[in-house]
N, C-alpha and C positions, 0 to 999 in steps of 0.2 A: 516807968521803964518797961518797955515791951518785951514779950517773950520771943526769942528768935526761933526761926524754923528748925534749926538744929536742936534746940532745947525741946521743942515739941516732938521731934522725931525720937529723941532719947527717951522721953516719957512714954511715947507710943510703944517703943521696943521693950522697955522695962515692963509696961503693962501687959503686953502679949507674953513675954517670958514668964511673968508671974501667973498667967492663966493656965495653971496645971490642968490638963485634960479638957480644957474648955474648947469650944469651937470658935476660937479667936479668928478674926479676919484682918489680914495685913495686906491683902492683895492690892495691886496698883500703887505700891509704896516704894520709895527709894531707900534701900538699906545697904547700898553699896559700901563695901569694905568694913561693914559692921563686925564687931567681935561678938559673936553669939555662941562662943564655946560652951558646950553642955546645955544649951537652951532647950526648953521643953515646948515643942510646937506640935505635940500629939493632936492629930485631927484638925489642925489649924488650916484656914483658907489663906494660902499664900499665892493664889492665882495672880499672874501678871506682875508679881513683885519683882523689883530689881535688887538682886543680891550679888551683884558683880564683885568678885574678890572677897566675898564675905567669909569669915572664919566660923565654920559650923562644925568644928572638930567635936566629936562625941555628942552632937545634938540629937534630940529625939524628934524625928519627923514622921513617926509611924502614923500611917493613915492620913497624912497631910495632903491637901490639894495643891499641887505645885504645877498645875497645867499652865503652859506658856510662861513660866517663870524664867527669869534670866539669872542663871547661876554660873555664868562664864567666869572661869578662873577661881571659883569658890573652893575652899578646902572642906570636904565632907568626910575626912578620915574618921573611921570609927563611928560614923553617924548611923542611926537607926532609921532607915527609909522603908521598912517593911510595910507593904500595903499602900505605899504612897502613890499618888497619881502624878507622874511627870510627863504626861502626854504633851508633846510639842515643846518641851523645855529646852532652853539653850544651856548646854552643859559643856560647851567648848572649853578645853584646857582645865576642866575641873578634876579634883583629886578625890577618888572614891576608895582609897586604900582601906581595906578591912571594913567597909561600909556594908550594912545589911540591906540588901535589895530584894529580899524574898517577897513574892507576890506583888512586886512593884509593876506599875504600868509605865513602860519606857517607850511606848509606841510614838513614832515620829520625833523622838528626842534627838538633839544634835550633840553627839559625843566626840566631835572632831578634836583630836589631839588630847583626849581625856585619859586619865590613868584609872583603870577599872579593875583593881584586885579586890573583888567583892564576893560576898555570899549571895548566890542566886538559887532559885528552885524552879520547878517545872511551871509554876504559875507566873513567872516573870516573862514579860513580853518586850522584845526589842524590835518588833515588826516595824519595818520602814524607817528604822533609826539610821542616822548617819554615823558610821563607825570609821570613817576615814582618819587614819593616823592614830586611832585609839589603841592604847596598850591594854590588851585583854589577857596577857600572860598571867597565869596563876588563878584564872577565873574558870570555873566549870560551866561551860556553855552547852554541854550535851543535852541538857533537859530544858533549854530555853528556846522560846519561839524567836526565830531569826528570819522569817520570810520577808523578802523585799528590802533587806538592809542594803545600805550603800557602804561600800568598802573599796579599798584600793591596795596597792602594793605597800603602803605605809602602815596599814592595819597590822598590829602585832598580835597574832592568834596564839592561844595556848598550844604548847608542844603537843603534836599529834592530832590536833583538831582538824577534822575533814572540811576545811573552808570551801573546797570546790563543790561540795553538795549544795551550798547556798548561793554562790555566785562565782562563775569561772574567772571573772576579772579581779577577784580578791586574792590572787596568788601573792605570797610573801616575797 
């Protein structure tokens, strides 16, 4: 009786989740719609992984390499992404409510239609990110690098945020 691809994937996911603080590598894997609630991916290499629709509520992704990862429609509510590298990640329609994005690299990430009520600091960079349709209400962006962002009239800025300093076509 052979082992199915799904069974191997489950074993791989459980192995990575069990690698507390290890430099686990999951990149280039399909974890679409996986339930990874509270998983510990601290410092993990998740580059190019497919995590479409994944449940990562409360997951620890601190310092993880998420470059070019597909997290479209993923739920990252309450996740720790401090120091994570999300360069070029697809975060379309993802939920980041109460996620910790301090010191995160969000350069060139696609946040189209994402919900981003998150903790940020001056070391977080949204440079050249796509923020069209993104809900940024409740997020402190005054100390975040926003040079070259893409935004439009559907981008929902925090109340009182001077969006016109970044791009005149970003009017609400």
